[in-house]
C-alpha positions in Angstrom: -36.6 4.9 -42.7 -33.7 3.0 -41.3 -31.7 0.8 -43.5 -31.6 -3.0 -43.0 -27.9 -2.8 -42.2 -28.5 -0.5 -39.3 -31.1 -2.8 -37.8 -28.7 -5.7 -38.0 -26.0 -3.7 -36.3 -28.4 -2.8 -33.5 -29.4 -6.4 -32.9 -25.7 -7.5 -32.9 -24.8 -4.7 -30.4 -27.8 -5.7 -28.2 -26.6 -9.3 -28.2 -23.0 -8.3 -27.3 -24.3 -6.1 -24.5 -26.3 -9.1 -23.1 -23.2 -11.3 -23.3 -21.1 -8.7 -21.5 -23.7 -8.3 -18.8 -23.9 -12.0 -18.2 -20.2 -12.2 -18.1 -20.0 -9.5 -15.5 -22.6 -11.2 -13.4 -20.7 -14.5 -13.4 -17.5 -12.7 -12.5 -19.3 -11.1 -9.5 -20.6 -14.5 -8.5 -17.2 -16.1 -8.6 -15.7 -13.1 -6.8 -18.3 -13.5 -4.0 -17.6 -17.2 -3.7 -13.9 -16.6 -3.5 -14.5 -14.1 -0.7 -16.7 -16.7 1.1 -13.9 -19.3 0.7 -11.3 -16.8 2.1 -13.6 -16.0 5.1 -14.1 -19.7 5.8 -10.3 -20.3 5.5 -9.6 -17.5 8.0 -12.2 -18.8 10.4 -10.7 -22.3 10.2 -7.2 -20.9 10.8 -8.4 -18.9 13.8 -10.2 -22.0 15.2 -7.0 -24.1 14.9 -4.9 -21.4 16.5 -7.3 -21.1 19.5 -7.4 -24.9 19.9 -3.6 -25.0 20.1 -3.4 -22.2 22.6 
């Protein structure tokens, strides 16, 4: 038989893991959106340079 304390610890650990995973996913989303913004900025810059030429 497991003690009540062990079960509580397991549930807290499970909650922490869920929070960490959510955090990692949101970090990845923001990283991807930053990459998209950088690509768009590069394309705009290239477009402006080719218009001037």
